[in-house]
N, C-alpha and C positions, 0 to 999 in steps of 0.2 A: 569455665564455672568456679567459684572459690571454692576452697577446700575449707575442712571446719577444723578450728583449733581450741582447744581451751588452754586458759591463761590461769595458773594457780598461785601466782605471786603478786604483790602491788609493785608496779614498774612506773619509770617516769611517763609523764601524760603522752610526749611526744612520741614515746617509742610504744605505748600502747595504741596511738593512732597509726603508726607503720602497722603494725598488727592488723587493725581493723582495715585498713585500706589494701592488705594482701589476702585477708582471709574473712571468713565467718567465724568471728570471735565470740566466745562464750567466756566470762570471766566468773571465777569463782574467789571468796574471801573468807576470812574467819567466820563470818556469820553465816555461810554456805550450811545447807540441810542436807548431810551427804545420804539421808534415805529419800530424798525426794524425787519425784519421777523427771523433773527438769535436770537435775545433775545425772541420774543413771541414763537418760537420755542424749544427754550432751557427750558422755562418756562413750555410749554406743555408736555415736556418729563421727567422734573425733578421729581424724588423720593426723593431726598433731598435738603434742602438749608441750608447753613450755611454763617453766617456774619448779619450785621445790615444794613438795608435797611430803607430809610426814608419813603417809603410807608406803610399805614397800612394794615397789615396782617389782613383781614377780609374775607367775603364771596365774594366780587367783586375781590379781588387779588386771592382766592384762585380758584375762576372759572377759571382762566388762568392757574391753577396748577393742572388738574386732577389726575395725578398720585402721587402727593406729600404725603410722609408717614411721614416724619420726616424733624424737623427744630432745628438747634442749632443757638443760639443767642451768640454773645461773649460780654455778659454782664450778670450782675445779672437782672437787671431791664427786663420786659418783657410788659410792658404796650402798646407797640406797636401792640402787637397780640391781637386779639379777641378770647379770650378762648373759648368761646361758638361756634365760626366758627370752630376752629379746632378740637373741641369734635364732632360737627356735620359731620367732613368730616375725623374724626378718625386720626388725626395727632399728633404725639408725639412732644413736645417742650420741648427742654433742654436748660439750661443757665449755668453760671459759678461763682455759689454763694461763694465757698469758697476761691478763690485764690487773690481775691481781698479785702479782708476784712483789712488786716494790713495798705495796702497802702493808701485806703480810710479814714481809722481812723487818719493816719498821715496827710493826707491833711485838714480833719477838724479840727485835733487840730492845724496845722500850720494857717488856716484861725482865729482860735479863738484867738491865741496868737498875731499875725499880726495885727488884727483887736484892741484887746483890747490895743496893746502897738503902735498902730497907724504906724507901721513900713513903710508901702508904702507911706503914708503922709510925714513921715520925711524924708524918701530918697529922695522925690521929693523936699522937702525944701532945700536939698544940692545941687542937681541938677540943682535947678532953682537960686542958687547963693544968697539965701534969710538966709541962715545960718551964721548970722554976730555976734552974741551973744549967751550966754548961753540960753538955753532952758526955756521959762517963762510957768506960769501955764496952758495957753491956749492949749499947747502942750502936758500937760502930759497924760499919758495912764491911763490904770486900772490893778491892780493886778488881777492875775489868782488865784495864791496860797491860798489856804484855802476858797475859795469863794463856792457856790452853783451853780452846772451845773443841768440843766433840760434836759434830752435825751428824746426825742419824739421819741419812737420806740426801742425796746430792742432785735434785730436780732442780728446776728452775729458782725455786725459794731457797733451798741450800745453798745454790750458787751465789744469789743476792745477799745471803747472811754471811757467806765466805768473804765476799768483797768487801762487806761493813766491817769484819773483824779484822781481816788484813790491811785494808787500806786506811781505818778510820783508828784501829785499836792495837795495831802491831801485835795481833795475837798469834800463837801458833795453832794450826788447823790440822786436827786429825778428823777423819771421817769414815762412816760405815755405810757401804753402799754395794749393791748387788754386782755392780761394775765399776771399773776404775774409770775415774775422768781425769784423764792425763792433761787436758787443757787447764783444769782448776789446780791440779798438782803444780803446773808448771808456771801459771800465773800467779797464784797465791801460795805458793810453799807448802801446799796441802799434802798430807800423806795419808794413803787409804791402811786402814787396819780393821782385824777382826773386832765384832761389837765388844766382846769381854775386853780387849785390850782400850779399846776407845772409852769405855766406861771406867777402867782403872786409871787411865791416866789424864783426862780431862777434869778440868777445874768448872767448866760449865758443858751440861749436855743439852743439845738442842734436839728436840724430836720432830722431824718435819717430814716422816714416811707416810705413803699412803695406806690406807686400812685394808688388809687383805687378811686370807687365812693364816698367812705366815707371821703378820705385822701384830694380830690380835695377841693382846696381852703378853708381848714380846717383853715388856719390862716387868719382871717378875721380882717378888720378894728376893731371891737368888741374885738376880742380876743387881738391883739396888744395892745389897751388900757389899758388891764388888767396887762401888763407887766412893771416893774418898769422903771422909766425914765432913770435909770443908766445901764438898762439890755442892753445885747448885743445878736443879733440872728445869728446863723449860719444855713445855709441851704446846705447840703451836699445830699439830696434825689432827690427831683425833683421839678422843678421850680412852678408846677401848685399846690402844696400843699399850696403855699401862694398866697393870691390876692396881686399882685406885684403892682398895683396902689395904695393900701391901705398902702404898707411896704414903696412905695416912699414917701408918704404923712406922714406917723408916722416918718419916718427918717429926713424929711425936718422941721416937727414942733417939731422934739426932743421929741416925745412922747417915744420914745427908744434912747438910746445912738448911737448904730451903728449896722451893719451888716456886716457878710461875707457870700458871696454868690458863690458858684460854679454851681450852676443850675438856670435856668431861664424859664419864661413862655413860651419865643419863643427863640429857638438857632438856630446860632447865636444870640447873642443879638443885636437887631437894633442899628444903629449908632445914632439915634435920641431918644434913650431910655432916659426918664428923671433920671434914676438912675445915670447916666453919670455926672448929673450936681451936685452931691452930694461929699463931702469930706469925710462923714462917712459912706461909704460903701465900702468895698473891693470886688472887683470882680475878679471872677477865671473862665476861659472858660471851666468848664466842665471837670476837670483833675484829679478827684478823685483816678482813677485806673492808671494814665499816668506816670508809671516808666517804664523802659526797662524790669526789670524782671518780672514785674506784666501783662505789657499787651504781654509779650511772654507766660508766664503761662496761660493766659485767651485764647489766640488763639489755645495753646496746649490741653487745658481741652474742648474746642469746637471741635477741631478736633476729641478727643476722644469720645465726646459725639454723635457725627454724625455717627461715626463708629459703636458705641454701638446701637444706636437708630435704625439703619437701618439693624442691624442683627435679626434674628428670635426670639433670646430670649429679655426679657424685660429687660431695663436698670434698675440699681438699685440705680445710683446717679444721682443728678443735673435734675430729672425729674420733670417738672412743673406741669405735668398734667397725673399724674400715671392713671386716671379714663378712658383713652384712652388706650385700651389694644394693 
């Protein structure tokens, strides 16, 4: 007998077909009436859920899904899930950590290069008809080659960034991480330092940490003040890792030179955000994994995950909470 699964994200047709073949599938989209009886009944009977939903998955939400056994998110991050609540209810959680590493590292390097060379700002100069003569010093950018990059977080994506920095740009690599990565240190001549020392020494700070209680607002006004006035900050992790108001003030007051952000405290970024007033911040709408190839691979991985997680045997990959039997 097929198990009941709910899908909260639009995925490629062939991957949805796989779900339909394996399960009794109910699909929800942006037009779903979350107060409807059909929605309530689908949750009540679901043994699996797949996709990303804006609602916090905690005790209150799980009370609506008493039969839930497994959840598969189409992302690396799982901060929307209360792991204690999942453990309490015996629910397996799967993510997609491997398939988006290279695309996200590419995007972070894109932000770093475009921010350093002021690409968008200079493109707008042409679009606005203001390029009338040779570029003068007030529009000069900053070199990347041979500079020092400070990577906050040395997981898969941090390692991919280190590879690009070392092999492509001959950068000096320093990093902050809970544990030492001796393989990265040896391969890319990287050096592990305490957070404050990374902030003080780096020309480019790249944040690629997971969002946890410890990393929430890790980058405060005081931490930003440690950075060089010429430093550039890139955030490709989670917006709440930075005190966004403090970052705005640091950019406005030129405490640091510039920032490139793919993530924000509130998403989508409100249209009245003070960040929109600044020329020295490059904004990207959370698109680290947004390539055709990677989004397809993420969907396929999530489908593989939910199929595996709902089988009797224990999954071996992409299992966020293996303490759940």
